[in-house]
C-alpha positions in Angstrom: -3.0 14.1 22.9 -2.0 17.7 23.9 1.0 17.4 21.6 -1.0 16.2 18.6 -1.8 19.7 17.5 1.5 21.3 18.4 4.3 22.0 15.8 6.9 19.4 15.2 10.4 20.0 13.8 12.7 17.4 12.2 15.9 18.7 10.7 15.0 21.9 8.8 11.3 21.2 8.4 8.6 22.2 10.8 5.1 20.8 10.6 2.1 22.8 11.9 0.9 19.7 13.8 1.7 16.0 14.1 -1.0 14.7 11.9 0.1 13.1 8.6 -1.9 11.8 5.6 -0.3 8.4 5.0 0.5 7.2 1.4 -2.5 5.4 -0.1 -2.6 4.0 -3.6 -5.2 5.8 -5.7 -5.0 3.9 -9.0 -5.5 7.1 -11.0 -2.3 7.6 -12.8 -1.6 7.5 -16.6 2.0 6.6 -17.6 3.0 7.1 -14.0 1.9 10.7 -14.0 -0.3 12.3 -11.2 -3.1 14.5 -12.4 -6.1 16.6 -11.4 -7.5 13.8 -9.1 -4.4 13.8 -7.0 -4.3 17.6 -7.0 -7.9 17.7 -5.7 -7.5 15.0 -3.1 -4.1 16.0 -1.7 -4.8 19.7 -1.8 -8.1 19.2 0.1 -6.4 17.2 2.8 -3.8 19.9 3.2 -6.6 22.5 3.4 -8.3 20.3 5.9 -5.5 20.6 8.4 -3.0 17.8 7.9 0.6 18.8 8.8 2.3 16.3 6.5 0.7 15.1 3.2 1.9 12.0 1.2 0.6 10.9 -2.1 0.7 7.1 -2.7 3.9 5.2 -2.9 5.8 6.6 -5.9 7.6 3.9 -8.0 11.2 4.4 -8.9 10.9 2.3 -12.0 8.0 1.2 -14.3 8.2 -2.4 -12.9 8.2 -1.0 -9.3 4.5 -0.1 -9.6 1.6 -2.1 -8.2 -0.1 -1.8 -11.6 -0.1 0.3 -14.7 -2.4 3.0 -13.1 0.0 3.7 -10.2 2.2 6.7 -9.9 6.0 6.9 -10.7 9.0 9.1 -10.7 11.3 7.3 -13.1 11.2 10.0 -15.8 11.6 13.8 -15.8 8.2 14.2 -17.5 6.6 13.0 -14.3 8.0 16.0 -12.3 5.4 18.5 -13.5 2.3 16.8 -12.1 4.1 16.2 -8.7 5.2 19.8 -8.7 1.6 21.0 -9.0 0.7 18.8 -6.0 3.6 20.1 -3.9 2.8 23.8 -4.7 -0.9 23.4 -3.7 -0.1 21.4 -0.5 2.4 24.2 0.5 -0.2 26.9 -0.3 -2.6 25.2 2.0 -0.1 25.2 4.9 1.1 21.6 4.9 4.4 20.0 4.1 4.5 17.8 0.9 6.2 14.4 1.5 7.0 11.6 -0.9 7.4 7.8 -0.3 9.7 6.1 -2.8 9.4 2.4 -3.3 9.4 -0.7 -5.5 6.8 -3.4 -5.3 9.2 -6.2 -6.3 7.4 -9.6 -6.3 4.0 -8.0 -5.7 3.8 -5.9 -8.8 2.1 -6.4 -12.2 -1.3 -6.4 -10.5 -4.9 -5.7 -11.6 -6.9 -2.8 -10.2 -8.8 -3.8 -7.0 -12.2 -3.6 -8.7 -10.9 -6.0 -11.4 -9.9 -8.6 -8.8 -6.4 -7.5 -7.8 -4.9 -10.7 -9.3 -1.4 -10.7 -10.7 -1.1 -10.2 -14.4 1.0 -12.4 -16.7 4.3 -11.0 -17.9 3.3 -11.3 -21.5 0.1 -9.4 -21.1 0.1 -5.7 -22.3 -0.6 -4.5 -18.7 1.8 -6.9 -17.1 5.6 -7.3 -16.7 8.2 -9.7 -15.3 8.4 -9.2 -11.6 11.7 -9.3 -9.8 13.0 -10.0 -6.4 16.1 -11.0 -4.4 15.5 -14.6 -5.2 13.4 -16.6 -7.7 10.7 -17.3 -5.1 7.0 -16.3 -5.7 5.2 -14.4 -3.0 2.3 -16.8 -2.9 -1.4 -16.4 -2.6 -2.7 -14.5 -5.7 0.9 -13.7 -6.8 1.5 -16.8 -8.9 3.9 -15.9 -11.7 7.6 -16.7 -11.6 10.0 -14.2 -10.1 13.2 -13.3 -11.7 16.2 -13.0 -9.3 17.9 -9.7 -9.5 21.6 -9.7 -10.6 24.1 -7.6 -8.8 24.3 -5.1 -11.7 20.5 -4.8 -11.6 20.6 -4.1 -7.9 23.1 -1.3 -8.5 20.8 0.0 -11.2 18.0 0.1 -8.7 20.2 2.1 -6.3 20.8 4.6 -9.1 17.0 4.7 -9.8 16.4 5.6 -6.1 18.9 8.4 -6.4 17.4 9.7 -9.6 13.9 9.5 -8.1 15.1 11.6 -5.1 16.6 14.2 -7.4 13.3 14.5 -9.2 11.4 14.6 -5.9 13.5 17.5 -4.8 12.9 19.3 -8.2 9.2 18.8 -7.7 9.3 20.5 -4.3 8.9 17.7 -1.8 10.4 18.5 1.6 10.2 15.1 3.3 11.3 11.7 1.8 10.4 8.3 3.0 11.8 5.0 1.8 9.2 2.2 1.6 10.8 -1.1 2.8 7.6 -2.8 4.1 4.5 -4.7 3.1 6.3 -7.6 1.3 7.6 -5.3 -1.4 11.2 -5.3 -2.7 12.8 -3.9 0.5 10.9 -6.3 2.7 11.8 -9.2 0.5 15.5 -8.5 0.8 15.2 -8.4 4.5 13.3 -11.7 4.8 15.4 -14.9 5.1 12.4 -16.7 3.5 12.2 -14.5 0.4 16.0 -13.8 0.2 18.0 -16.9 -0.2 20.9 -15.4 -2.0 24.5 -16.6 -1.3 26.3 -13.4 -2.3 26.8 -10.1 -0.4 23.0 -9.4 -0.5 21.9 -12.5 1.3 22.5 -14.8 4.2 23.4 -12.8 7.4 21.2 -10.0 8.7 24.0 -7.6 7.7 23.9 -8.8 4.2 20.1 -8.9 3.9 20.1 -5.2 5.0 22.8 -4.2 2.5 20.3 -3.4 -0.2 18.5 -0.9 2.1 21.7 0.7 3.4 23.1 1.3 -0.1 19.7 2.6 -1.3 19.6 5.0 1.6 23.1 6.1 1.0 22.4 6.7 -2.7 19.4 8.8 -1.8 21.1 10.8 0.9 23.9 11.7 -1.6 21.4 13.8 -3.5 18.8 14.6 -0.9 19.8 17.6 1.2 20.9 17.0 4.8 18.5 19.8 5.9 15.5 17.7 4.7 14.1 14.6 6.6 14.9 11.2 5.2 12.9 8.5 6.9 
């Protein structure tokens, strides 16, 4: 506990304490853009004393969102709102952090207060979900999954890199890759969800290839002086 309120330095970034606001989905975005709600919430948390402040997971592609009201960073027109958040978080003394991710098989979902069920691909608010293999997640995620081709995997790596470039332009100083919670990264890692027979499936080394290549693509544009976790 004595260290909880002491500064912490990783690479070229120093936090005023070791308390972080974790990424939490807010369901308040329009066309992937963050707005005044995010500015109010994240700015107030920074003013309240957090050392590191994350918005929600920020999707690298439109189909990487949980639902249509979730935030993204696949287009340059989404930088402005994120830059406002970064500027206020810094003004309040905290470090702005971003978590990049893709929901994979668990995307195309209703808002929680609507039931949080998966939405059909042909519905205006839905889309075709994708994963390492054509295996549904189960539970409330019932619609067929499209297996990613190798060119599509490479497209996602480029999307990660472009998202990192935009994150840097917005003013973020800490970048986290989301590979958990049954989302796309977790699906590639799992031998149950990933039953590919090519370079991205089978052995543990192959099942981790997607993650390593995504991290390499991000680090190529994300400065060495800034944390990548």
